[in-house]
C-alpha positions in Angstrom: -23.4 25.2 37.1 -24.6 27.9 39.6 -28.4 28.4 39.5 -30.6 30.7 41.5 -33.9 29.4 42.7 -36.9 30.8 44.5 -40.7 31.0 44.7 -42.9 34.0 45.4 -46.5 33.2 44.6 -49.9 34.8 45.0 -53.2 34.9 43.2 -54.6 38.4 43.8 -58.3 39.2 43.7 -58.6 43.0 43.0 -62.3 43.0 44.0 -61.4 42.0 47.5 -60.4 45.3 49.3 -58.3 43.8 52.0 -54.6 43.9 51.1 -52.3 40.9 51.8 -49.7 41.5 54.4 -46.2 40.1 54.8 -47.1 37.6 57.6 -49.7 35.9 55.5 -46.9 34.7 53.1 -44.9 32.9 55.8 -41.7 33.8 54.0 -38.5 31.8 54.2 -35.1 33.0 53.1 -31.8 31.6 52.2 -30.8 28.3 53.8 -34.2 28.0 55.4 -35.6 27.5 51.9 -33.4 24.4 51.4 -34.6 23.0 54.7 -38.2 23.2 53.5 -37.2 21.7 50.2 -35.9 18.6 52.0 -39.5 17.9 53.1 -41.7 15.4 51.1 -44.0 18.1 49.8 -44.6 18.5 46.0 -44.6 22.2 45.3 -43.2 23.6 42.0 -40.1 24.6 43.8 -39.6 21.1 45.1 -39.7 20.0 41.4 -37.1 22.6 40.5 -34.9 21.6 43.4 -34.9 17.9 42.5 -33.8 18.5 38.9 -31.0 20.8 40.0 -29.8 18.4 42.7 -29.7 15.5 40.2 -27.7 17.7 37.8 -25.1 18.5 40.5 -25.8 22.2 40.3 -24.7 24.7 42.9 -28.1 25.9 44.2 -28.5 29.5 45.4 -31.7 29.7 47.4 -33.5 33.1 47.6 -37.1 33.0 49.0 -40.0 30.7 49.4 -43.2 32.7 50.1 -46.8 31.9 49.2 -50.2 32.9 50.6 -53.8 31.9 50.3 -55.3 33.9 47.4 -56.7 37.2 48.6 -56.7 40.9 47.8 -54.0 42.9 46.2 -50.6 42.4 47.8 -49.4 45.4 49.9 -46.4 47.2 48.6 -44.6 46.6 51.9 -45.0 42.8 51.7 -44.0 42.7 48.1 -40.9 45.0 48.6 -39.8 42.9 51.6 -39.9 39.5 49.8 -38.8 40.6 46.4 -36.1 42.8 48.0 -34.6 39.8 49.7 -34.8 37.8 46.5 -33.1 40.5 44.5 -30.5 41.1 47.2 -29.5 37.4 47.1 -29.2 37.5 43.3 -27.0 40.6 43.5 -24.8 39.0 46.2 -24.4 35.8 44.3 -22.2 37.3 41.6 -21.8 35.4 38.4 -24.5 32.7 37.9 -25.3 30.4 35.0 -29.1 30.4 35.3 -32.2 31.3 37.2 -35.3 29.1 37.8 -38.3 30.5 39.7 -41.8 29.5 40.5 -44.2 32.5 40.3 -48.0 32.5 40.1 -48.5 34.8 37.2 -51.6 36.6 38.7 -50.0 38.6 41.6 -51.1 42.2 41.7 -49.3 44.6 43.9 -50.5 48.0 45.2 -48.9 50.9 43.2 -47.2 48.4 40.8 -49.8 46.1 39.3 -47.9 43.4 37.3 -45.8 41.8 40.1 -44.2 39.1 38.0 -43.3 41.5 35.2 -41.7 43.9 37.7 -39.8 41.2 39.5 -38.5 39.5 36.4 -37.4 42.8 34.9 -35.3 43.4 38.0 -33.8 39.9 38.0 -32.9 40.3 34.3 -31.2 43.7 35.1 -29.1 42.0 37.8 -28.0 38.8 35.9 -27.5 40.5 32.5 -28.9 39.7 29.1 -27.3 36.3 28.5 -28.2 34.3 31.6 -31.3 32.0 30.9 -34.3 32.5 33.2 -36.9 29.7 33.3 -40.2 30.1 35.2 -43.0 27.8 36.2 -46.5 29.4 36.4 -50.0 28.6 37.6 -52.5 27.8 34.8 -54.3 31.0 35.7 -51.4 33.3 34.9 -51.6 36.5 32.9 -48.5 36.4 30.7 -47.5 40.1 30.1 -45.0 41.6 27.7 -42.8 42.6 30.6 -42.7 39.0 31.7 -42.0 37.6 28.2 -39.3 40.2 27.5 -37.4 39.4 30.7 -37.5 35.6 30.9 -36.5 32.9 28.4 -39.1 30.2 29.1 -42.4 29.7 30.8 -44.2 26.5 31.7 -47.7 26.2 33.1 -49.7 23.8 35.1 -51.8 21.4 32.9 -54.3 20.3 35.5 -57.3 22.0 37.2 -57.7 21.4 40.0 -53.9 21.8 40.1 -52.2 18.5 41.0 -49.1 18.8 38.8 -47.2 21.6 40.5 -44.2 19.4 41.2 -44.1 18.2 37.6 -44.4 21.7 36.2 -41.4 23.0 38.3 -39.5 19.8 37.2 -40.2 20.7 33.5 -39.1 24.3 33.9 -35.8 23.3 35.6 -35.2 20.6 33.0 -35.5 23.1 30.2 -33.0 25.3 32.0 -30.5 22.5 32.7 -30.7 21.0 29.2 -30.1 24.4 27.6 -27.1 25.0 29.7 -25.6 21.6 29.3 -26.2 21.4 25.5 -25.4 25.1 24.8 -28.6 26.3 23.1 -30.9 29.2 23.7 -34.5 29.0 25.0 -36.8 31.1 22.9 -40.5 31.8 23.8 -43.5 33.4 22.1 -47.0 34.0 23.3 -50.3 34.9 21.7 -52.8 36.5 24.1 -56.4 35.3 24.3 -59.1 37.9 24.9 -61.3 35.9 27.3 -62.0 35.1 30.9 -62.5 31.6 32.1 -63.4 30.5 35.6 -61.8 27.5 37.3 -64.9 25.3 37.4 -65.5 25.8 33.6 -61.9 24.8 32.8 -61.4 21.6 34.7 -58.9 19.6 32.7 -60.7 16.3 32.9 -63.7 17.8 31.2 -64.5 19.3 27.8 -63.1 21.4 26.2 -60.0 21.6 28.4 -59.4 17.9 28.1 -59.1 18.3 24.3 -56.9 21.4 24.6 -54.5 19.7 27.0 -54.2 16.8 24.5 -53.3 19.4 21.8 -50.5 20.7 24.1 -49.2 17.1 24.5 -49.1 16.6 20.8 -47.5 20.0 20.2 -44.7 19.0 22.5 -43.8 16.1 20.2 -43.0 18.5 17.3 -39.3 18.8 16.4 -37.8 22.0 17.9 -40.7 22.5 20.4 -39.6 22.1 24.1 -42.8 23.1 25.9 -46.2 24.5 25.3 -48.8 25.9 27.7 -52.3 27.4 27.8 -52.7 30.1 30.4 -56.3 31.2 31.3 -55.7 34.6 33.0 -57.5 35.3 36.3 -61.1 36.5 36.0 -61.1 38.3 39.4 -58.2 40.6 38.5 -59.5 43.9 37.1 -56.2 44.9 35.5 -55.4 46.2 31.9 -53.3 43.1 31.1 -55.8 40.4 32.0 -55.7 38.1 29.1 -55.2 34.3 28.6 -52.4 33.1 26.3 -50.9 30.3 24.3 -47.2 30.1 25.1 -44.5 28.1 23.2 -40.9 27.5 24.1 -38.6 26.4 21.3 -35.0 25.4 20.9 -33.5 28.7 19.7 -36.1 29.1 16.9 -38.2 32.3 17.4 -40.1 31.8 14.2 -41.2 28.3 15.1 -42.2 29.4 18.6 -44.3 32.3 17.1 -46.0 30.2 14.4 -46.8 27.4 16.9 -48.2 29.9 19.4 -50.4 31.3 16.7 -51.7 27.8 15.8 -52.4 27.0 19.5 -54.3 30.2 19.9 -56.4 29.5 16.8 -57.2 26.1 18.2 -58.2 27.4 21.6 -60.4 30.1 20.1 -62.5 27.5 18.3 -63.8 26.4 21.7 -64.0 29.8 23.5 -67.8 29.6 23.6 -67.8 26.0 24.8 -66.5 26.8 28.3 -69.6 26.2 30.4 -70.3 25.0 33.9 -69.5 21.3 34.0 -71.2 20.7 37.3 -74.9 21.2 38.0 -75.0 25.0 38.8 -77.8 26.8 40.6 -78.4 29.9 42.8 -77.9 28.8 46.4 -81.5 28.4 47.4 -82.1 26.0 44.5 -78.9 24.1 45.0 -79.9 23.5 48.7 -83.3 22.3 47.6 -81.8 19.9 45.1 -79.5 18.6 47.8 -82.3 18.0 50.2 -84.3 16.0 47.6 -81.3 13.7 47.0 -81.6 10.4 48.8 -78.5 8.6 47.5 -75.8 9.7 50.0 -73.6 12.6 50.7 -74.1 15.8 48.6 -71.3 18.4 48.4 -72.2 22.0 47.4 -69.4 24.4 46.4 -70.2 27.9 47.6 -68.2 29.4 44.7 -68.9 33.1 45.1 -66.9 33.3 48.3 -64.0 31.0 47.4 -60.7 31.6 49.3 -58.9 29.7 46.6 -59.6 32.6 44.3 -59.2 35.4 46.8 -62.6 35.5 48.4 -63.0 36.9 51.9 -64.4 33.6 53.1 -66.7 35.3 55.6 -70.0 35.7 53.7 -72.7 33.9 55.8 -75.7 34.6 53.6 -75.8 30.9 52.6 -75.8 29.8 56.3 -78.6 32.2 57.1 -80.7 30.5 54.4 -79.7 27.0 55.6 -80.8 27.8 59.2 -84.2 28.6 57.9 -84.5 25.8 55.3 -82.3 22.8 55.9 -83.9 19.6 57.0 -81.0 17.2 56.8 -77.7 16.8 58.7 -75.5 19.5 57.4 -72.1 21.1 57.6 -71.1 24.6 56.5 -67.5 26.0 56.2 -65.1 27.4 56.5 -65.9 30.9 57.8 -63.0 33.2 58.5 -63.7 34.9 61.8 -60.9 35.1 64.3 -63.1 36.6 67.1 -65.6 33.7 66.8 -62.7 31.2 67.0 -61.4 32.8 70.2 -64.9 32.7 71.7 -65.2 29.0 71.0 -61.7 28.3 72.5 -62.6 30.2 75.6 -65.9 28.3 76.0 -64.4 24.9 75.3 -66.0 21.8 73.9 -69.5 21.6 75.2 -69.7 25.3 76.0 -72.4 27.6 74.7 -71.4 30.7 72.9 -73.1 33.7 71.2 -71.3 35.3 68.3 -71.9 37.7 65.4 -70.5 35.6 62.6 -69.0 37.0 59.4 -70.9 39.3 57.1 -74.2 38.8 55.2 -72.7 40.4 52.0 -69.6 42.0 50.6 -70.9 45.5 51.3 -68.5 47.4 53.6 -71.3 48.1 56.1 -72.9 44.6 56.0 -73.9 43.2 59.4 -73.0 39.7 60.5 -75.2 36.8 61.5 -76.1 36.6 65.2 -75.9 33.0 66.4 -75.9 31.0 69.6 -74.6 27.4 69.5 -72.7 24.7 71.3 -68.9 24.2 70.7 -68.4 20.8 69.2 -64.7 20.8 68.4 -61.7 23.1 68.8 -58.3 22.4 67.2 -56.4 23.1 64.0 -57.1 22.8 60.3 -54.7 22.2 57.5 -51.3 20.6 56.9 -48.9 22.9 55.1 -50.2 26.0 56.7 -52.3 25.4 59.8 -54.9 27.6 61.4 -56.8 27.5 64.6 -60.3 26.2 64.0 -63.6 25.5 65.9 -66.8 23.7 65.0 -70.0 25.3 66.4 -73.3 23.4 66.3 -76.2 25.7 65.6 -79.7 24.2 65.4 -78.4 21.0 63.9 -75.8 22.5 61.5 -72.1 22.2 62.2 -70.3 25.4 61.3 -66.6 25.4 60.8 -64.9 28.6 61.8 -61.2 29.4 61.2 -58.7 32.0 62.5 -57.1 32.3 59.0 -58.7 31.8 55.6 -58.4 28.1 54.7 -59.1 26.3 51.4 -61.4 23.3 51.6 -59.3 20.8 49.7 -59.3 17.6 51.7 -62.0 15.9 53.8 -59.3 14.3 55.8 -58.8 17.8 57.4 -62.3 17.5 58.8 -61.6 14.0 60.1 -58.4 15.1 61.8 -60.4 17.9 63.5 -62.6 15.2 65.0 -65.5 15.2 62.6 -67.1 12.1 60.9 -68.3 12.5 57.3 -70.9 9.8 58.0 -72.7 12.3 60.3 -73.7 14.5 57.3 -76.0 14.4 54.4 -74.9 17.8 53.0 -71.6 19.6 53.0 -71.5 23.2 51.9 -67.9 24.2 51.2 -66.4 27.5 50.4 -64.7 26.5 47.2 -64.7 27.3 43.5 -65.3 23.7 42.6 -65.1 20.3 44.4 -61.6 19.2 44.9 -60.9 15.6 43.8 -60.8 14.4 47.4 -64.3 15.8 48.1 -65.6 14.6 44.7 -64.5 11.1 45.7 -66.6 11.0 48.8 -69.7 12.7 47.4 -72.5 10.9 45.6 -73.6 14.2 44.1 -71.8 17.5 43.5 -73.4 20.9 43.0 -72.2 24.4 42.2 -73.9 27.2 44.1 -73.6 30.5 42.2 -73.4 32.7 45.2 -72.5 36.4 45.4 -69.1 37.4 46.6 -65.7 38.6 45.5 -65.3 35.4 43.4 -68.7 35.6 41.7 -68.6 33.3 38.7 -71.2 35.3 36.8 -68.7 37.7 35.4 -71.2 40.2 34.0 -72.3 40.9 37.6 -68.8 42.2 38.4 -67.9 45.8 37.9 -64.9 45.6 35.6 -63.2 48.9 34.9 -59.7 48.2 33.7 -59.7 44.9 31.8 -58.9 45.1 28.1 -61.9 45.2 25.8 -63.2 43.4 23.8 -63.1 40.5 26.2 -65.2 37.4 26.1 -67.7 36.8 27.8 -68.2 40.4 28.7 -68.3 41.1 24.9 -69.8 38.8 22.4 -68.9 37.9 18.8 -65.3 39.1 19.0 -63.2 38.8 15.7 -60.0 37.3 16.9 -56.8 37.6 14.8 -54.1 35.7 16.7 -51.2 37.5 14.9 -52.5 40.8 16.3 -52.0 39.4 19.8 -48.5 38.0 19.3 -45.8 38.8 21.9 -42.2 37.9 21.2 
């Protein structure tokens, strides 16, 4: 059994005008991919690799490339990585299967639907009969081009996403079982005309907790191999931005279609119930609420400038307000500003630096914030992908600055940088919601509805290409799931 594997993943925010470049993906090719897969990480490709190893398959590695969410991917970056993947497939000759991890919301300059384009080319190379199974992020946009090129799709079932390994494992298991038992994988999807933000769709909270349970029950039906809800990506202004209910069956197209329709109908019952599950305020009010809290650490998610959804991570308007209003021990970060990091490195710990930090808004001509502070720490942040970082103390507030955009996922990252969480009453984090690790150390969590490229108030964004009608941009939509069926 010869199986091609690979992972090329990015969540592309079309409102962010800065295109993603090749070096931001840290691509690995060929045998270097296998070296990475021997590490103890738990990515989707690691799950795929484990299943194929256990099955005794001959594994043909192509690429492993992923980047922090950001703007549209440059054509040069996409062509380089996808070109290497396709060249490896072409050189492999006859193969029995293909198993990939893709995000599902990658947008490429001059192309648009990256996953549809890539899977179409893979299908052209391997022919019509070789099964292709794909694991996807929950925030994928499943397009007709994707569905017509691959045989099976499986999506994350957790938000925040902590089941990447398990999802890859499931996708590879579907592929291996179909090859070993000699049956076809058939998939159907029903698109859902709505946008849902990450914070409103946390899977431990209503209504997603109910809908995930529905998927688990669906998987127990005879002939159903896997089911998924995909939520689309609200910061992609593209004509195919729709959620979907997707069902994989054991060579039964009618069963897959009927079940996908039923799942879509069930989802639509709750489409108006997706609300903020954390206390949500404009930033000024969120900070005031935090300052009145006397019960321990408060974490505020600065969700409008979230690098985890493609934000620029350099909007310092909240910091400007904190400097004028905060009365407690506070932390703010991270701010992406390579020049400021270099200034802190040159000054060294204890040194005084003056910098113009970030931008006050997303406007192209927006000025930065002029600050003078004392360098508290310099070092690195992150584990899988590290970035140079510095902490600048400015009038009692510790400001984390990074050379590259960095998602605020784990408080241990701050500890390893030399910070002590006990020194703070308030953490303001550039994040779409509080990751479980931060939620565990906070006595109170707040969502700050800040402006930025990841603004969670969708009606404030200037959508021009998304399909209409689309909830919540349009209200009282009459939804006929059969009209949205893709087979």
